[in-house]
C-alpha positions as CSV (number, residue, x, y, z in Angstrom):
1,X,14.9,2.4,-29.4
2,X,11.7,3.2,-27.5
3,X,11.0,1.3,-24.3
4,X,8.2,-0.5,-26.1
5,X,10.6,-1.6,-28.8
6,X,13.1,-2.6,-26.1
7,X,10.6,-4.9,-24.4
8,X,9.5,-6.6,-27.6
9,X,13.1,-7.1,-28.7
10,X,14.3,-8.6,-25.4
11,X,11.4,-11.1,-25.6
12,X,12.2,-12.0,-29.2
13,X,15.9,-12.4,-28.6
14,X,15.3,-14.7,-25.5
15,X,13.0,-16.9,-27.5
16,X,15.6,-17.1,-30.3
17,X,18.2,-18.0,-27.8
18,X,16.3,-21.1,-26.7
19,X,13.7,-20.1,-24.1
20,X,10.4,-21.8,-23.9
21,X,8.6,-18.8,-22.4
22,X,9.7,-15.2,-21.7
23,X,8.3,-12.1,-20.1
24,X,9.7,-8.6,-19.8
25,X,8.8,-5.9,-17.4
26,X,10.2,-2.5,-18.3
27,X,9.8,0.8,-16.5
28,X,11.0,4.3,-17.0
29,X,10.5,6.8,-14.3
30,X,11.1,10.3,-12.8
31,X,10.8,11.4,-9.2
32,X,11.3,14.6,-7.3
33,X,11.5,15.4,-3.6
34,X,11.6,18.8,-1.9
35,X,11.9,18.9,1.9
36,X,11.9,22.0,4.1
37,X,12.8,21.9,7.8
38,X,12.8,24.9,10.2
39,X,12.3,27.2,7.3
40,X,15.3,26.1,5.3
41,X,15.5,23.9,2.2
42,X,16.9,20.6,3.4
43,X,16.4,18.3,0.4
44,X,16.1,19.0,-3.3
45,X,16.3,15.8,-5.3
46,X,15.3,15.0,-8.8
47,X,16.1,11.6,-10.3
48,X,15.3,9.5,-13.3
49,X,15.5,5.7,-13.6
50,X,14.9,3.0,-16.1
51,X,15.3,-0.8,-16.2
52,X,14.2,-4.0,-17.8
53,X,13.6,-7.2,-15.9
54,X,13.6,-10.3,-18.0
55,X,12.3,-13.7,-16.9
56,X,13.1,-16.7,-19.1
57,X,11.7,-20.2,-18.7
58,X,13.5,-23.3,-20.1
59,X,12.0,-26.6,-19.1
60,X,10.5,-25.1,-16.0
61,X,13.8,-23.6,-15.1
62,X,13.6,-19.9,-14.4
63,X,16.3,-17.4,-15.1
64,X,16.0,-13.7,-14.1
65,X,18.2,-10.7,-14.7
66,X,17.7,-7.0,-15.3
67,X,19.5,-4.2,-17.2
68,X,19.3,-0.5,-17.8
69,X,21.1,-0.7,-21.2
70,X,18.4,-0.7,-23.9
71,X,20.7,-0.8,-27.0
72,X,20.1,-3.7,-29.4
73,X,23.6,-5.0,-29.1
74,X,23.4,-5.1,-25.3
75,X,19.9,-6.6,-25.2
76,X,20.9,-9.3,-27.5
77,X,23.8,-10.4,-25.3
78,X,21.7,-9.8,-22.2
79,X,18.8,-12.1,-23.4
80,X,21.2,-14.9,-24.4
81,X,23.0,-14.8,-21.1
82,X,19.7,-14.9,-19.1
83,X,18.7,-18.0,-21.1
84,X,22.0,-19.6,-20.3
85,X,21.5,-18.8,-16.7
86,X,18.1,-20.4,-16.7
87,X,19.5,-23.6,-18.1
88,X,21.7,-24.0,-15.0
89,X,18.9,-23.6,-12.5
90,X,17.0,-26.4,-10.8
91,X,13.7,-27.2,-12.5
92,X,10.5,-26.3,-10.7
93,X,7.2,-27.5,-12.4
94,X,5.5,-24.3,-11.1
95,X,7.8,-22.0,-13.0
96,X,5.3,-20.9,-15.7
97,X,3.8,-17.9,-17.3
98,X,0.1,-17.3,-16.6
99,X,-2.4,-18.3,-19.3
100,X,-2.6,-16.0,-22.2
101,X,-5.4,-13.5,-21.6
102,X,-8.4,-13.4,-23.9
103,X,-8.9,-9.8,-23.1
104,X,-6.9,-7.4,-25.3
105,X,-8.5,-4.0,-24.6
106,X,-7.9,-2.5,-21.2
107,X,-9.8,0.3,-19.6
108,X,-8.4,3.8,-19.3
109,X,-8.2,4.6,-15.6
110,X,-7.0,8.2,-15.8
111,X,-3.8,7.6,-13.9
112,X,-1.6,10.2,-15.6
113,X,-1.7,14.0,-15.2
114,X,0.8,15.8,-17.5
115,X,0.5,18.9,-15.3
116,X,2.6,17.2,-12.6
117,X,5.7,17.3,-14.7
118,X,5.2,21.1,-15.2
119,X,5.1,22.0,-11.5
120,X,7.9,24.6,-10.9
121,X,10.5,23.8,-8.3
122,X,9.8,27.3,-6.8
123,X,6.1,26.2,-6.2
124,X,7.3,23.0,-4.4
125,X,9.7,24.9,-2.1
126,X,7.1,27.6,-1.4
127,X,4.4,25.0,-0.6
128,X,6.7,23.0,1.6
129,X,7.6,26.1,3.5
130,X,3.9,27.0,3.7
131,X,3.1,23.6,5.3
132,X,5.6,24.1,8.0
133,X,4.9,27.8,8.7
134,X,1.2,27.1,8.9
135,X,1.8,24.4,11.5
136,X,4.1,26.7,13.5
137,X,1.5,29.5,13.4
138,X,-1.3,27.2,14.5
139,X,-0.1,26.9,18.1
140,X,3.0,28.2,20.0
141,X,3.6,24.7,21.2
142,X,4.5,23.6,17.7
143,X,8.2,24.5,17.9
144,X,9.9,21.9,15.7
145,X,9.6,20.0,12.6
146,X,10.7,16.6,11.2
147,X,10.4,18.1,7.7
148,X,7.6,19.1,5.3
149,X,7.8,17.7,1.8
150,X,6.4,17.6,-1.7
151,X,6.9,14.4,-3.6
152,X,6.0,13.8,-7.2
153,X,6.8,11.3,-9.8
154,X,5.8,9.6,-13.1
155,X,6.2,6.1,-14.4
156,X,5.8,4.5,-17.8
157,X,5.7,0.7,-17.8
158,X,5.7,-2.0,-20.5
159,X,4.7,-5.6,-19.9
160,X,5.4,-8.0,-22.8
161,X,5.6,-11.8,-23.0
162,X,5.9,-14.7,-25.4
163,X,2.2,-15.6,-25.0
164,X,1.2,-12.4,-26.8
165,X,0.8,-9.9,-24.0
166,X,1.9,-6.4,-24.8
167,X,0.7,-3.5,-22.8
168,X,2.0,-0.1,-21.8
169,X,0.6,2.5,-19.4
170,X,1.7,5.7,-17.7
171,X,1.0,6.8,-14.1
172,X,1.8,9.9,-12.1
173,X,1.2,11.1,-8.5
174,X,1.9,14.0,-6.2
175,X,2.0,14.0,-2.4
176,X,2.3,16.7,0.2
177,X,3.4,15.7,3.7
178,X,3.7,17.7,6.9
179,X,5.5,16.1,9.8
180,X,5.8,18.3,13.0
181,X,6.7,18.2,16.7
182,X,4.6,19.6,19.5
183,X,6.5,20.5,22.7
184,X,5.3,21.3,26.2
185,X,7.7,21.5,29.2
186,X,10.1,18.5,28.6
187,X,7.6,16.5,26.5
188,X,7.6,16.1,22.8
189,X,5.0,14.6,20.5
190,X,5.4,14.1,16.8
191,X,2.7,13.5,14.2
192,X,2.0,14.1,10.5
193,X,-0.7,14.4,7.9
194,X,-0.6,14.2,4.1
195,X,-2.4,14.3,0.8
196,X,-1.6,11.9,-2.1
197,X,-3.3,12.3,-5.5
198,X,-3.0,11.2,-9.1
199,X,-3.9,14.7,-10.3
200,X,-2.3,18.0,-9.2
201,X,-5.6,19.9,-9.2
202,X,-7.0,17.5,-6.5
203,X,-4.1,17.9,-4.0
204,X,-5.4,19.3,-0.7
205,X,-4.2,22.7,0.3
206,X,-1.1,23.2,2.5
207,X,-3.3,24.8,5.2
208,X,-5.6,21.8,5.4
209,X,-2.7,19.4,5.7
210,X,-0.7,21.5,8.2
211,X,-3.6,22.1,10.5
212,X,-4.5,18.4,10.6
213,X,-0.9,17.5,11.4
214,X,-0.7,20.1,14.1
215,X,-4.0,19.0,15.7
216,X,-2.8,15.3,15.7
217,X,0.4,16.2,17.5
218,X,-1.0,18.7,20.0
219,X,-3.8,16.4,21.3
220,X,-1.1,13.9,22.4
221,X,0.6,16.3,24.8
222,X,0.3,15.2,28.4
223,X,-0.2,11.5,27.4
224,X,-0.3,9.0,30.3
225,X,0.0,5.3,30.5
226,X,-3.5,3.7,30.8
227,X,-4.6,1.0,33.2
228,X,-4.7,-2.6,32.0
229,X,-8.2,-3.6,31.1
230,X,-10.4,-5.2,28.4
231,X,-12.3,-2.5,26.6
232,X,-13.7,-1.5,23.2
233,X,-11.1,-0.1,20.9
234,X,-12.0,2.5,18.2
235,X,-9.6,2.3,15.3
236,X,-9.1,5.6,13.5
237,X,-9.0,5.3,9.7
238,X,-5.2,5.1,9.6
239,X,-5.2,2.2,12.1
240,X,-8.2,0.5,10.4
241,X,-6.2,0.6,7.2
242,X,-3.3,-1.0,8.9
243,X,-5.6,-3.7,10.2
244,X,-6.9,-4.7,6.7
245,X,-3.3,-4.7,5.5
246,X,-2.6,-7.5,8.0
247,X,-5.8,-9.3,6.8
248,X,-4.6,-9.1,3.2
249,X,-1.1,-10.5,4.2
250,X,-2.9,-13.5,5.7
251,X,-4.7,-14.1,2.4
252,X,-1.5,-14.3,0.3
253,X,-1.7,-17.5,-1.6
254,X,2.0,-18.3,-0.8
255,X,1.2,-18.2,2.9
256,X,-1.9,-20.3,2.4
257,X,0.1,-23.0,0.5
258,X,2.7,-23.0,3.3
259,X,0.0,-23.3,6.0
260,X,1.6,-20.3,7.6
261,X,-1.6,-18.2,7.9
262,X,-4.5,-18.0,10.3
263,X,-6.7,-17.9,7.2
264,X,-5.9,-21.4,6.0
265,X,-9.0,-23.5,5.2
266,X,-11.3,-20.4,5.8
267,X,-12.4,-20.0,2.2
268,X,-16.2,-19.6,1.9
269,X,-16.5,-19.4,5.7
270,X,-18.0,-16.6,7.7
271,X,-14.9,-15.1,9.4
272,X,-16.3,-11.7,10.4
273,X,-19.5,-9.9,11.2
274,X,-21.9,-8.7,8.5
275,X,-20.4,-5.2,8.8
276,X,-17.0,-6.3,7.3
277,X,-16.8,-6.1,3.5
278,X,-13.3,-5.8,2.1
279,X,-12.7,-5.0,-1.6
280,X,-9.6,-4.9,-3.8
281,X,-10.3,-2.7,-6.8
282,X,-7.5,-2.2,-9.3
283,X,-9.9,-0.5,-11.8
284,X,-10.8,2.6,-9.7
285,X,-10.5,5.8,-11.8
286,X,-7.5,7.9,-10.6
287,X,-6.9,5.3,-7.8
288,X,-3.5,5.5,-6.2
289,X,-3.2,1.7,-6.5
290,X,-5.0,1.3,-9.9
291,X,-3.6,-0.7,-12.8
292,X,-5.5,-2.3,-15.7
293,X,-3.1,-5.3,-16.0
294,X,-0.9,-6.9,-13.4
295,X,2.8,-7.2,-13.7
296,X,2.7,-10.7,-15.3
297,X,0.2,-9.6,-18.0
298,X,-3.0,-10.8,-16.3
299,X,-6.0,-8.4,-16.6
300,X,-6.9,-7.1,-13.2
301,X,-10.4,-7.3,-11.8
302,X,-12.3,-6.0,-8.8
303,X,-12.9,-8.5,-6.1
304,X,-15.1,-8.5,-3.0
305,X,-12.6,-10.3,-0.9
306,X,-14.7,-10.6,2.2
307,X,-18.4,-10.1,1.6
308,X,-20.5,-9.3,4.8
309,X,-18.0,-11.4,6.8
310,X,-17.7,-14.3,4.3
311,X,-14.2,-15.0,2.8
312,X,-14.4,-15.3,-1.0
313,X,-10.8,-15.1,-2.2
314,X,-7.2,-15.8,-1.6
315,X,-4.7,-13.9,-3.8
316,X,-2.3,-15.5,-6.3
317,X,0.4,-14.7,-8.8
318,X,1.2,-17.2,-11.6
319,X,3.6,-19.3,-9.5
320,X,1.5,-19.7,-6.4
321,X,-1.7,-20.2,-8.5
322,X,-0.1,-23.1,-10.5
323,X,1.1,-24.6,-7.2
324,X,-2.4,-24.4,-5.8
325,X,-4.1,-25.8,-8.9
326,X,-5.9,-22.6,-9.7
327,X,-5.5,-19.4,-11.8
328,X,-3.8,-16.2,-11.0
329,X,-6.1,-13.6,-9.5
330,X,-4.3,-10.8,-11.3
331,X,-2.4,-9.7,-8.2
332,X,1.2,-10.0,-9.3
333,X,3.3,-6.9,-8.4
334,X,7.0,-6.2,-9.3
335,X,9.6,-3.7,-10.2
336,X,12.1,-4.2,-12.9
337,X,14.8,-5.4,-10.5
338,X,12.6,-8.1,-8.9
339,X,10.5,-11.1,-9.7
340,X,6.7,-10.9,-9.1
341,X,5.1,-11.4,-5.8
342,X,1.5,-11.1,-4.5
343,X,0.2,-7.6,-3.8
344,X,-3.0,-5.7,-3.4
345,X,-4.2,-2.7,-5.6
346,X,-6.8,-0.4,-4.0
347,X,-7.6,-2.4,-0.9
348,X,-10.4,-0.9,1.2
349,X,-13.1,-1.7,3.7
350,X,-16.6,-0.7,2.6
351,X,-18.0,2.3,4.6
352,X,-20.7,1.7,7.1
353,X,-23.6,3.9,8.3
354,X,-22.1,5.2,11.6
355,X,-20.7,8.7,11.9
356,X,-17.2,8.6,13.5
357,X,-18.4,10.9,16.3
358,X,-21.3,8.5,17.0
359,X,-18.9,5.6,17.2
360,X,-16.9,7.5,19.9
361,X,-20.1,8.5,21.6
362,X,-21.1,4.8,22.0
363,X,-18.1,4.0,24.2
364,X,-18.3,4.6,27.9
365,X,-14.7,3.5,28.6
366,X,-12.2,2.6,25.9
367,X,-9.3,3.5,23.6
368,X,-9.4,5.6,20.4
369,X,-6.4,4.1,18.7
370,X,-4.3,6.5,16.5
371,X,-0.9,4.9,16.4
372,X,0.7,1.4,16.7
373,X,4.4,0.5,17.0
374,X,6.1,-2.7,15.9
375,X,4.7,-5.6,13.9
376,X,3.7,-7.9,16.7
377,X,1.5,-10.3,14.6
378,X,1.7,-14.1,14.7
379,X,0.6,-14.8,11.1
380,X,0.1,-18.5,11.9
381,X,-2.5,-18.2,14.6
382,X,-3.6,-14.6,14.3
383,X,-2.5,-13.4,17.7
384,X,-1.7,-9.7,17.8
385,X,0.2,-7.6,20.3
386,X,1.4,-4.1,19.3
387,X,2.5,-1.0,21.1
388,X,-0.3,1.6,21.0
389,X,-1.2,5.2,21.6
390,X,-4.2,7.4,21.2
391,X,-7.0,9.1,23.1
392,X,-8.8,7.6,26.1
393,X,-12.6,7.7,25.7
394,X,-14.7,8.4,28.8
395,X,-18.5,8.7,28.7
396,X,-18.5,9.0,24.9
397,X,-15.9,11.7,24.6
398,X,-12.2,11.9,23.9
399,X,-10.9,12.6,27.4
400,X,-7.1,12.5,27.5
401,X,-4.1,11.1,25.5
402,X,-2.5,7.8,26.3
403,X,0.7,6.2,25.2
404,X,3.1,3.3,26.2
405,X,0.2,0.9,25.9
406,X,-0.1,-2.4,24.2
407,X,-3.2,-3.8,22.5
408,X,-3.6,-7.5,22.3
409,X,-6.1,-9.9,20.9
410,X,-6.7,-12.6,18.2
411,X,-7.5,-11.2,14.7
412,X,-10.2,-13.8,14.0
413,X,-11.9,-13.0,17.3
414,X,-11.5,-9.3,16.6
415,X,-13.2,-9.6,13.2
416,X,-16.1,-11.3,15.0
417,X,-16.2,-8.5,17.6
418,X,-16.5,-5.7,15.1
419,X,-19.7,-3.9,16.0
420,X,-19.6,-0.5,14.2
421,X,-18.1,0.7,10.9
422,X,-17.8,4.4,10.1
423,X,-19.1,6.4,7.1
424,X,-15.8,8.3,6.9
425,X,-14.1,6.3,4.1
426,X,-11.5,8.5,2.2
427,X,-9.3,7.2,-0.6
428,X,-6.1,8.9,0.7
429,X,-3.8,6.0,-0.3
430,X,-4.0,2.6,-1.9
431,X,-5.0,1.0,1.4
432,X,-7.9,2.7,3.3
433,X,-10.7,2.0,5.8
434,X,-13.2,4.0,7.8
435,X,-13.3,4.2,11.6
436,X,-14.0,0.9,13.3
437,X,-15.2,-0.2,16.7
438,X,-14.1,-3.6,18.0
439,X,-15.1,-4.9,21.4
440,X,-13.2,-6.9,24.0
441,X,-9.6,-6.0,23.2
442,X,-7.0,-6.1,26.0
443,X,-5.2,-2.8,26.5
444,X,-2.2,-3.2,28.7
445,X,-0.6,-0.3,30.6
446,X,0.0,0.1,34.3
């Protein structure tokens, strides 16, 4: 039985067993990891997995179970038992499937490269070694490594339900990661860099990745603790991406319903400066987070979440949407072993007009933030306090490294204190942003 047939059969058997509504999410995948450390092969792992998650609804009672046995006999018993389980659960009026989509044709997003499955293990080992050896050769202070790796994988997924949804798609990706340690006297500084692509031919070279990782580690040698002061903070693209991730979490419909977000009652309000435009785009060609349909069968769509500072959207799956009296936004994410929850696709901050070097040059005294530690976010009121490190900016130049600092502020105030947005937007992962400059942030140190 193919995975498509298994998904259809599981839905049919659950309906015949007494379910009112049913959905199945099935996936079949392969992944490979090769890690080299100090010139030696440390990890060589190849694995396959498959599973089918089944949700059955009986009178607004929800039963959920998953299995990796796709035989007809097993699926028949599995579906029947899941329905019986649902009948014992407490009823919740919001346990429903999303409305049946009108759309039946979904765009081809070019998410699968068959060449990835053909990559020889020897190439992966050779490239992982090349990542590490290039970093070591870059500077004699690069003496150690946390490991350099090649990851690749493929996934085929099927989404089917009793409302008529049936969709299948394939994705693949390959990533190259170099994580190294710079040493000087008794000091050690670690850092990394990576490339992550849908297509093998687009992966950045080992040399490019290793040199960037080495540079990021070396520039932190000799780091000191900064003085406590209120200054502009320039967020490098990695840190800016982390910031929009926090903003997205605050826009989760479940948090909004529970009044546990600093974005409650902010819809259609101006919450940031005109420079802040945040987009969630699941339909990006070859996007790391792209998907034509969400994991509950709702067609995905591109949303300008925050448009020139104005909040346009909260995010919902079917359950939270029904509870809020609205419709799913097509943001349900899941694996076969879990029920859906709200998630982003390709979340990014629109690029601005400022070159990153010009943003740095605009700061007389401030922090160029390259790493944060800990969560340190109060999602109810938006207060943020996180461990931080990076480079101190003096007279428009990166002067010296700093660490053991803390940045603190309120996220809503930070959004209104955003004064520059970089032109350096790169789609390196599913959550990206350019360089940002935010004024009046407290940096605590000595």
